[in-house]
C-alpha positions, -999 to +999 in steps of 0.1 A: -216-538+143-239-517+164-245-480+159-225-473+191-196-494+179-195-476+145-195-442+162-166-453+185-147-465+155-152-433+136-142-411+166-111-432+173-101-432+136-105-394+135-084-390+167-057-413+152-056-393+120-054-360+138-026-373+160-006-385+129-011-351+113+001-334+144+032-355+146+040-348+109+035-310+114+058-310+145+085-330+127+084-306+097+085-275+120+114-289+141+137-288+111+128-252+103+130-236+138+156-209+140+166-199+176+175-164+187+209-158+204+230-129+217+267-124+210+274-136+246+257-169+238+280-173+208+311-165+229+300-190+255+297-217+229+259-221+231+257-219+193+269-248+171+291-236+142+274-241+109+239-242+124+213-217+111+206-192+139+197-156+146+217-131+166+206-098+179+218-067+196+230-032+188+253-023+159+286-012+175+296+024+169+323+029+142+322-007+132+303-005+099+327-010+069+311-008+035+330-022+004+333-002-028+307-024-046+280-012-021+267-047-016+292-061+009+294-048+045+310-059+077+300-047+112+299-058+148+268-067+169+271-062+206+248-070+236+268-048+259+290-076+273+303-092+241+304-085+204+307-105+172+318-096+137+291-099+110+296-102+072+267-095+049+263-093+012+231-076+000+211-044+004+208-033+041+174-022+054+168+016+054+167+016+092+201+000+096+226+023+114+251+023+141+239+020+177+205+007+166+190-027+172+194-054+146+187-091+141+209-111+117+201-146+104+228-168+092+257-191+103+286-188+126+318-196+107+354-192+121+344-168+148+324-145+126+287-145+116+279-149+080+245-132+077+220-141+050+193-117+063+194-085+082+164-071+101+166-036+116+143-025+143+127+009+145+118+008+182+122-013+213+089-030+208+105-053+181+135-064+203+131-098+220+128-095+258+161-113+265+181-090+244+163-059+258+171-070+293+207-078+285+212-044+269+196-026+298+220-043+322+250-038+298+272-009+290+257+001+256+227+025+258+195+017+240+186+045+215+152+050+201+159+074+172 
């Protein structure tokens, strides 16, 4: 085999190995992707029940109910048009409060959201663009306290 043939074989082998690695990485990532949705998306049926997802919006005023044990809490997340009830067991972030932005990760079950993780935002820079636009067009005001 000539020097040119060896070089072509080496380059094509490297490209094939890189392509195979890329396919493996993309396949692994596809199973771990968690999409972000609003309460309106859930009401419209865009979220499959039992599928891991994230929802975001504002914590509705006067909706937070803390249990006696201090670990279980229920509240509602709204995007200005629709709202969904959220159940969470764990310690809430320090920035969590009513009428503030929040992102919850978990599953939709029987019309409520069973959250496994709660992320509270401290300003509008951490809110996804879609949610920010929905909130600006909705009834609920955005607060930045």
